[in-house]
C-alpha positions in Angstrom: -5.7 20.9 -19.4 -7.0 17.7 -17.8 -10.5 18.0 -16.4 -11.9 15.3 -14.1 -15.7 15.1 -14.5 -17.6 13.2 -11.8 -20.7 13.1 -9.7 -20.9 14.4 -6.2 -21.0 11.4 -3.8 -23.5 13.3 -1.6 -26.1 14.6 -4.1 -25.0 13.0 -7.4 -24.8 16.4 -9.1 -22.1 16.8 -11.8 -18.8 18.3 -10.6 -15.5 19.0 -12.4 -12.0 19.2 -11.0 -10.5 21.8 -13.3 -7.0 22.0 -11.8 -4.6 19.1 -11.5 -3.5 20.3 -8.0 -7.0 20.3 -6.6 -7.5 17.9 -3.7 -11.0 19.1 -2.5 -13.8 20.6 -4.5 -16.9 22.2 -2.8 -20.0 20.9 -4.5 -21.9 24.1 -5.7 -25.2 22.2 -5.2 -25.1 20.7 -1.8 -22.0 22.3 -0.2 -20.3 19.0 0.4 -16.5 19.0 0.5 -15.6 16.3 -2.0 -12.0 14.9 -1.8 -10.3 13.3 -4.7 -8.3 10.2 -3.7 -6.6 7.3 -5.4 -9.7 5.2 -4.8 -12.2 7.7 -6.1 -14.2 10.5 -4.5 -14.9 10.9 -0.7 -17.5 13.1 1.0 -15.7 15.0 3.8 -18.9 16.6 5.1 -20.9 19.8 4.6 -19.2 23.2 4.6 -21.0 26.4 5.5 -21.6 29.1 3.0 -19.0 31.8 2.7 -19.7 34.7 5.0 -19.9 38.0 3.1 -16.8 40.0 4.1 -17.1 42.7 1.4 -13.9 41.3 0.0 -12.8 42.9 -3.4 -11.7 39.4 -4.5 -13.9 36.7 -6.1 -13.5 33.3 -7.7 -12.3 33.5 -11.3 -10.6 36.8 -10.8 -7.2 37.0 -12.7 -4.2 38.9 -11.7 -0.4 39.1 -12.1 2.3 38.5 -9.6 6.0 38.9 -10.4 5.2 38.7 -14.1 3.2 35.5 -13.9 -0.6 35.4 -14.4 -2.8 33.6 -11.9 -6.5 32.9 -11.4 -8.3 32.6 -8.1 -9.9 29.1 -8.2 -10.7 28.4 -4.6 -11.4 30.0 -1.3 -11.3 28.8 2.3 -12.7 30.7 5.2 -11.2 30.2 8.7 -12.3 31.3 12.1 -9.9 32.8 14.7 -10.1 31.3 18.2 -10.7 34.9 19.5 -13.4 35.4 17.0 -13.4 36.8 13.5 -12.7 35.3 10.1 -10.1 35.5 7.4 -10.0 34.2 3.8 -7.4 32.1 2.0 -7.7 32.2 -1.7 -6.2 29.5 -3.9 -4.2 31.1 -6.7 -3.4 28.9 -9.7 -0.6 30.2 -11.9 -0.2 29.7 -15.6 3.4 28.5 -15.1 2.4 25.8 -12.7 2.9 27.7 -9.4 0.4 27.1 -6.6 0.0 30.1 -4.3 -2.2 31.2 -1.4 -3.5 34.7 -1.2 -4.5 35.3 2.4 -6.8 38.2 3.2 -7.2 39.4 6.8 -8.4 42.8 8.1 -8.0 44.4 4.7 -4.4 43.2 4.2 -3.2 40.7 1.7 -0.4 38.1 1.8 0.8 36.0 -1.1 2.6 32.8 0.0 3.9 29.6 -1.5 4.5 26.2 0.1 8.2 25.7 0.8 9.4 22.1 1.6 11.6 22.0 4.6 14.8 20.0 4.0 15.1 16.7 5.9 16.7 17.1 9.2 15.5 20.7 9.7 14.1 21.0 13.2 11.4 23.6 13.3 10.3 24.9 16.8 7.2 23.3 18.1 4.0 25.2 18.6 4.5 25.4 22.3 8.0 26.7 22.0 6.9 29.7 20.0 6.4 33.0 21.8 4.8 36.1 20.4 7.5 38.6 19.7 10.1 35.9 19.6 12.2 35.0 16.5 12.5 31.9 14.3 15.6 31.4 12.2 15.4 27.7 11.3 13.5 28.2 8.0 16.0 27.9 5.1 16.4 31.0 2.9 13.9 32.9 5.1 16.4 34.6 7.4 15.3 35.7 10.9 11.5 36.0 11.2 9.5 37.5 14.1 6.5 35.7 15.5 3.4 38.0 15.2 0.8 35.5 16.4 0.2 31.9 17.3 -3.3 30.4 17.6 -5.9 27.9 16.5 -7.8 28.2 13.2 -11.1 26.4 12.4 -12.1 25.7 8.8 -15.7 26.8 8.6 -16.4 27.5 5.0 -15.0 27.0 1.5 -15.8 27.5 -2.2 -14.3 26.3 -5.4 -11.3 24.1 -5.6 -8.8 23.6 -2.7 -5.3 22.1 -3.1 -5.4 20.3 0.3 -7.7 18.0 2.2 -10.0 20.5 3.9 -12.2 18.9 6.5 -15.2 21.0 7.7 -14.8 22.3 11.3 -11.3 20.8 11.6 -9.0 22.8 13.9 -5.3 23.3 13.4 -2.6 25.3 15.1 -0.6 27.9 13.2 1.9 30.7 13.6 2.2 33.9 11.5 5.7 35.4 11.2 7.0 38.5 9.5 10.4 39.7 8.3 11.9 43.0 7.0 10.6 44.3 3.7 7.1 42.9 4.1 8.3 39.3 4.2 5.6 37.0 5.6 5.5 33.3 6.6 3.0 30.9 8.1 3.8 27.6 9.8 0.8 25.2 9.7 1.0 22.8 12.6 -2.0 20.9 11.3 0.4 18.8 9.3 3.1 16.5 10.5 5.7 17.6 10.0 4.5 21.2 9.9 4.1 22.9 6.5 5.8 26.2 5.9 4.5 28.9 3.5 6.8 31.8 2.6 5.9 35.0 0.8 5.2 38.6 1.4 2.5 41.2 2.2 1.2 42.7 -1.0 -1.3 45.3 -2.1 -4.0 44.8 -4.7 -1.9 47.0 -7.1 1.1 44.6 -6.5 -0.9 41.7 -7.9 -2.6 43.5 -10.7 -5.9 43.9 -9.0 -5.9 47.6 -8.2 -9.3 48.1 -9.7 -10.9 45.3 -7.8 -13.9 46.4 -5.8 -16.3 44.7 -3.3 -19.0 42.8 -5.1 -22.5 41.9 -4.1 -22.6 38.3 -3.3 -25.5 35.9 -2.8 -24.2 34.9 0.7 -26.9 35.0 3.4 -27.3 38.4 5.0 -29.5 39.5 7.9 -31.3 42.8 7.3 -31.7 45.4 10.0 -35.4 45.2 9.9 -35.4 41.5 10.7 -33.2 41.9 13.7 -34.0 42.5 17.3 -32.0 42.4 20.5 -32.5 39.0 22.1 -32.5 40.7 25.5 -34.9 43.6 25.1 -36.4 43.0 21.7 -35.4 46.5 20.5 -34.5 47.1 16.9 -30.8 46.6 16.1 -28.9 47.6 13.0 -25.6 46.0 11.9 -23.3 47.4 9.3 -21.8 44.0 8.5 -23.8 41.2 10.3 -21.8 38.4 8.6 -18.5 39.9 9.7 -19.1 41.2 13.2 -18.2 39.1 16.3 -19.5 41.4 19.0 -22.2 44.2 18.9 -23.8 46.3 21.6 -27.6 47.0 21.8 -28.2 50.7 21.8 -31.5 50.2 23.6 -30.5 48.1 26.7 -26.7 48.4 26.6 -26.3 44.6 26.3 -23.2 43.0 24.8 -24.2 40.5 22.1 -22.3 37.7 20.4 -22.7 37.7 16.6 -22.4 34.5 14.5 -23.0 35.5 10.9 -26.0 37.6 11.9 -27.3 35.3 14.7 -27.4 37.2 17.9 -26.8 35.8 21.4 -27.2 37.7 24.6 -24.0 37.7 26.7 -24.5 40.2 29.5 -25.3 43.8 30.2 -22.5 46.3 29.9 -21.3 47.9 33.1 -21.4 51.7 33.3 -17.9 53.3 32.8 -16.6 56.8 33.4 -16.4 59.0 30.2 -18.7 56.5 28.3 -21.0 59.5 27.7 -18.2 61.6 26.2 -17.9 60.2 22.7 -17.9 63.0 20.2 -18.3 60.9 17.0 -21.0 58.4 16.3 -21.1 54.9 15.0 -22.0 55.1 11.3 -20.2 58.4 10.6 -17.9 58.4 7.6 -14.7 60.3 7.2 -12.1 60.8 4.5 -8.5 60.4 5.5 -5.1 60.5 3.8 -5.0 59.3 0.2 -8.7 60.1 -0.1 -9.7 56.8 1.6 -13.2 56.9 3.1 -13.6 55.0 6.4 -16.8 54.2 8.3 -16.9 54.1 12.1 -18.3 50.7 13.0 -17.4 50.6 16.7 -16.1 52.7 19.6 -14.7 52.0 23.0 -13.4 53.5 26.2 -10.0 52.2 27.4 -7.9 53.2 30.4 -4.6 52.7 32.1 -3.7 53.1 35.8 -0.5 54.9 36.7 0.6 55.6 40.3 -3.0 54.8 41.5 -4.6 57.2 39.0 -6.8 55.9 36.2 -6.6 57.7 32.8 -9.3 57.2 30.2 -9.4 57.7 26.4 -11.7 56.8 23.5 -11.0 54.8 20.4 -13.1 54.6 17.2 -12.8 51.5 15.0 -13.1 52.4 11.3 -13.4 50.1 8.3 -12.9 50.2 4.5 -13.2 46.9 2.6 -10.2 47.6 0.3 -7.9 48.9 3.1 -9.0 47.2 6.2 -9.4 48.4 9.8 -8.0 51.6 11.2 -8.3 53.3 14.5 -9.0 56.9 15.5 -7.8 57.6 19.0 -9.1 60.5 21.1 -7.3 61.4 24.3 -7.4 64.7 26.2 -9.1 66.0 23.1 -6.1 65.2 21.0 -6.4 62.9 17.9 -4.4 60.2 16.3 -5.0 58.2 13.1 -3.6 54.7 13.8 -2.7 52.0 11.3 -0.9 48.7 11.7 2.8 48.2 10.8 4.9 45.1 10.1 6.3 43.8 13.4 9.6 42.9 11.7 10.1 46.4 10.5 10.4 47.6 14.1 13.8 47.5 15.7 12.6 46.6 19.2 14.5 47.0 22.4 13.9 44.3 25.1 14.4 46.9 27.8 11.3 48.9 28.8 13.1 51.4 31.0 13.4 55.2 30.9 15.2 56.3 27.7 14.6 53.0 25.9 14.2 53.5 22.1 12.9 51.5 19.2 13.5 52.1 15.5 11.0 52.2 12.7 11.2 53.6 9.1 14.6 55.3 9.8 13.4 57.1 12.9 14.0 56.4 16.6 11.2 56.6 19.1 11.6 57.2 22.8 9.5 55.2 25.3 6.6 57.2 26.8 4.3 54.7 28.6 4.3 51.0 29.6 1.0 49.9 31.2 -1.9 47.5 31.1 -4.6 48.9 28.9 -8.1 47.8 29.9 -11.3 47.9 27.9 -13.9 49.8 30.0 -16.8 50.2 27.7 -17.8 49.2 24.1 -20.4 50.4 21.6 -21.0 49.2 18.0 -19.5 46.3 16.1 -16.1 44.7 16.5 -14.2 42.1 14.5 -13.1 40.2 17.6 -14.8 38.9 20.7 -14.2 42.1 22.7 -15.1 42.1 26.4 -15.2 44.6 29.2 -12.1 44.1 31.3 -10.1 42.8 28.3 -6.4 43.7 29.1 -3.3 44.0 27.0 0.1 45.3 27.7 0.5 48.6 25.9 3.8 50.3 25.3 4.0 53.6 23.5 7.0 55.3 22.0 7.0 58.8 20.6 8.7 60.8 17.8 6.4 63.7 17.1 4.2 63.8 15.2 4.3 59.9 15.3 3.6 57.4 18.1 4.7 53.8 17.7 2.7 51.4 19.9 3.0 47.8 20.8 0.1 45.7 22.2 1.0 42.3 23.5 -0.9 39.3 24.8 0.4 35.8 25.5 -0.2 34.7 21.9 0.0 37.8 19.9 2.0 41.0 19.4 0.9 43.9 17.2 2.7 47.2 16.3 0.9 50.2 15.0 1.9 53.8 14.2 -0.3 56.8 14.9 0.1 60.2 13.3 -1.1 63.3 15.2 -4.2 65.1 13.8 -5.4 68.5 14.6 -9.0 69.3 15.4 -9.3 71.1 12.1 -8.1 68.0 10.2 -10.6 65.7 12.0 -13.4 68.2 11.5 -12.6 68.3 7.8 -12.4 64.5 7.5 -15.9 64.0 9.1 -17.5 67.3 8.0 -18.2 68.3 11.6 -17.5 71.5 13.6 -16.7 72.6 17.1 -14.8 69.6 18.4 -13.7 70.1 22.0 -10.4 71.9 22.3 -7.4 69.9 23.4 -5.6 70.6 26.7 -2.1 70.0 27.9 0.4 68.5 25.4 -0.2 65.2 23.7 2.6 62.6 23.7 3.3 63.0 20.0 1.9 66.5 19.4 4.4 68.4 17.2 5.8 71.7 18.3 4.6 74.3 15.8 6.8 77.2 17.0 10.0 75.9 15.4 10.0 78.8 12.9 11.1 81.1 15.8 14.5 79.5 15.8 14.6 78.3 12.2 13.6 81.4 10.4 14.9 83.5 13.3 18.4 82.1 12.6 18.4 83.5 9.1 19.1 87.1 10.2 21.8 85.8 12.5 23.4 84.1 9.6 23.2 87.3 7.5 24.7 89.2 10.4 27.8 86.9 10.4 28.1 87.1 6.6 28.0 90.9 6.7 30.5 91.0 9.6 32.9 88.7 7.7 32.5 90.8 4.5 33.2 94.1 6.4 36.2 92.7 8.3 38.8 93.8 5.6 37.3 97.3 5.6 36.8 97.9 9.4 39.5 95.6 10.8 42.6 97.5 9.5 43.7 99.8 12.3 46.4 102.5 12.0 48.9 103.5 14.7 49.3 107.3 14.7 51.4 107.6 17.8 53.7 105.3 19.7 55.9 107.0 22.3 57.8 106.3 25.5 57.4 109.0 28.1 59.0 109.4 31.5 57.0 110.9 34.3 59.5 112.5 36.8 59.2 111.7 40.6 56.2 113.4 42.3 56.7 116.2 44.8 54.3 114.4 47.2 51.8 111.6 47.1 49.0 113.9 46.0 50.7 116.2 43.4 50.4 114.6 40.0 53.1 115.0 37.3 52.2 116.1 33.8 53.9 115.6 30.4 52.9 116.1 26.8 53.4 113.8 23.9 54.6 114.5 20.4 52.0 116.0 18.0 50.2 113.6 15.6 47.5 113.6 13.0 44.0 112.1 13.3 41.8 111.3 10.3 38.1 112.1 10.5 35.3 109.5 10.9 37.5 107.0 12.6 37.4 105.9 16.2 40.4 106.3 18.5 42.0 103.9 21.0 44.6 105.1 23.5 46.7 102.3 25.1 49.1 102.9 28.0 51.6 100.5 29.6 53.6 100.9 32.8 56.0 98.4 34.6 53.9 98.3 37.8 54.4 95.3 40.2 52.2 95.1 43.3 51.5 98.8 42.7 49.4 101.1 40.6 49.5 104.2 38.4 46.5 106.4 37.6 46.6 108.2 34.3 44.3 111.0 33.1 44.9 111.5 29.4 43.6 114.5 27.5 43.4 114.4 23.7 43.9 118.1 22.7 43.0 119.5 19.2 45.9 121.9 18.4 43.7 124.1 16.2 40.5 124.3 18.2 41.9 123.5 21.6 39.0 121.2 22.2 39.8 118.4 24.7 38.6 114.8 25.0 39.5 113.1 28.3 39.8 109.5 29.3 41.0 107.8 32.5 43.4 104.9 32.2 44.1 103.1 35.6 46.9 100.6 35.5 47.5 98.2 38.5 49.1 94.8 38.8 49.3 92.6 41.9 50.5 89.0 42.5 51.3 86.6 45.3 50.6 83.2 46.8 48.1 81.8 49.3 46.7 78.5 50.4 45.2 78.0 46.9 48.6 78.7 45.2 49.8 81.6 43.1 47.5 84.4 42.0 47.6 87.6 39.9 45.2 90.5 39.6 45.1 93.3 36.9 47.8 93.9 34.3 50.5 96.3 33.1 48.6 97.5 30.1 45.2 99.1 29.8 43.3 101.1 27.1 40.4 103.4 26.6 38.4 104.2 23.4 36.4 107.1 22.1 34.3 107.7 19.0 35.5 109.5 15.9 36.9 113.0 16.3 37.4 115.8 13.7 40.4 115.4 11.6 43.5 117.5 12.5 46.7 117.6 14.6 46.5 116.5 18.2 48.7 116.2 21.3 48.3 114.0 24.3 48.4 115.6 27.8 49.3 112.8 30.3 48.8 113.5 34.0 49.8 110.7 36.4 49.9 109.6 40.0 51.4 106.4 41.2 52.1 104.4 44.3 55.9 104.7 44.4 55.8 108.5 43.8 59.3 109.1 44.9 60.5 107.3 41.7 60.0 108.2 38.1 57.5 106.3 36.1 58.2 105.2 32.5 54.9 105.0 30.5 54.4 103.8 26.9 51.5 105.4 25.1 50.0 104.4 21.7 47.2 106.0 19.8 45.4 104.0 17.1 42.6 104.7 14.7 40.1 102.5 12.9 40.0 99.9 15.7 37.4 97.1 15.4 35.6 97.0 18.7 32.6 94.9 17.8 30.1 96.9 19.8 27.6 97.3 17.0 28.0 93.7 16.1 27.4 92.6 19.7 24.3 94.9 20.0 22.9 93.5 16.7 23.7 90.0 17.8 21.8 90.4 21.1 18.8 92.0 19.3 18.6 89.2 16.7 19.0 86.5 19.4 15.7 87.5 21.1 13.4 85.7 18.6 15.3 82.4 18.4 16.0 82.3 22.1 12.3 82.9 22.8 11.5 80.0 20.4 14.0 77.7 22.2 12.5 78.6 25.6 9.0 77.8 24.2 10.3 74.6 22.8 11.9 73.6 26.1 8.7 74.5 28.0 6.6 72.5 25.4 8.8 69.4 25.8 8.8 69.7 29.6 5.0 69.6 29.6 5.0 66.7 27.1 7.3 64.5 29.2 5.8 65.5 32.5 2.8 63.3 31.4 5.1 60.3 30.8 5.6 57.4 33.1 9.3 57.9 32.2 9.3 61.6 33.0 12.3 63.5 31.5 13.1 66.9 30.2 14.5 68.2 27.0 13.6 67.4 23.4 11.9 64.4 22.1 14.9 63.4 20.0 
């Protein structure tokens, strides 16, 4: 390996360019950015010390990416125009690759410079729009613009493969694609440089065991700090990382510049600012056993139909994972983490019923409003202000809520998962959190067992019914006879006739069916079933009537020429039917067909059992409908039904 040894042009201390791709080296003695040129070494100016960000990375750390070993040999720290810093680590690979490992808000991105073919026209910085797409980068596919902004190079360390000029500003755009694809367009170069790669975890790059290290970077202790407005003591969790902090003594909002405090203004009182239930500094353990610390909290609100609605948000931080939010609204809780914008199948329509897709699920729009910061307390990684406004659009698919926040230069998506009071109490080791009211937008319905487990007995009922069908569904005809009732003596004197004798078997029901050729007339039959041995009688009434005609609505009919009656099982033996009849045209004889059947499937028991077993699942469905109605009654896009 070729090593260029030289002396710093600023302090004359010995320096070495270890890597052949190194353009700038930060002198470890005087913090000068020393550039290597074809004419020798050039002093580009002093760079600030690296601010301690509790990063798990450090110079000299070795990892593996896609089977290739690399070493972190340089680090640049850049400031966002809205406040806050991010790190870009220079990764030198053993096979000659040169990569950049960007670290921002606890997330990591490995990218590589990709030359753009001649004639390729990239969109200009002004043409880009947050949430828009870029498809001009070869082999990158369609990418979504997450953010556009201006970065300022404020600090560096080690060896840098480009000409870093202290405090130089450059325009950039961050883009994302499906499957964690990530890209950056650096407009500080002409033509712009493009870096393509992906979002990675520390485990992906062989650094799963990396932990934050204690650095020698300048830190400001709590004991040495005082509010520049009231002089009261002030404690910062991460003074070299925070951009805004509030004074707990005089409620002032202070600007933080690596521990240096500047008074901005007094915070205005806001409704519900005294209703925080968790404190700054509290620690909680969340899914995957990750411990987060609350470093800030705020009150936000939206105004819908002239009514202002407030909620609370807690900013939590873990150096290896990054920032997360815990949202508290109507005493309901959500654990919120960022998602890749490109993984969201967004709909440009923000109307009732609009849906977006994420992770194989579809989310229905719930709210679209301007969210306003009403009050802040603690530390924040950006220059937060009272009155700060973003467009906030929420979509729900219980127990998840997918949210978009958009400004003119940035669009962010996040997913929140509903947490019960018991889960939050367990995470923070607290008790007696206020009980929630109403139904949260993404609160899951917990009574589904009524119609899921309640459906199992119904299924068993149908299985038993199908199994018993061959045994109960075979009926036997024991009598089928045509009888002739002679003309009646007068309209009130019925005629009586007896059937042939027949046998009935015990423990079987009986159905008697009678048919008569009535047409716009009737016949009334009283049928006695007589046991020839015991002379016991069972009676049924079988009225038969049939009418038809036409009117203004067309042809119509009523009744029928066949009717039946049933009775429960009778003792076995020989029986005879006694048929007594009266009919409308009594002067004429009346032919009647009678049939007696046994073992007839009526389904009464089945229907009774079905009604009884339907009570529980129907009750569950009613509760579900009521629950969803209450959920969507709170939506700007009020609807009814399920949250499918």
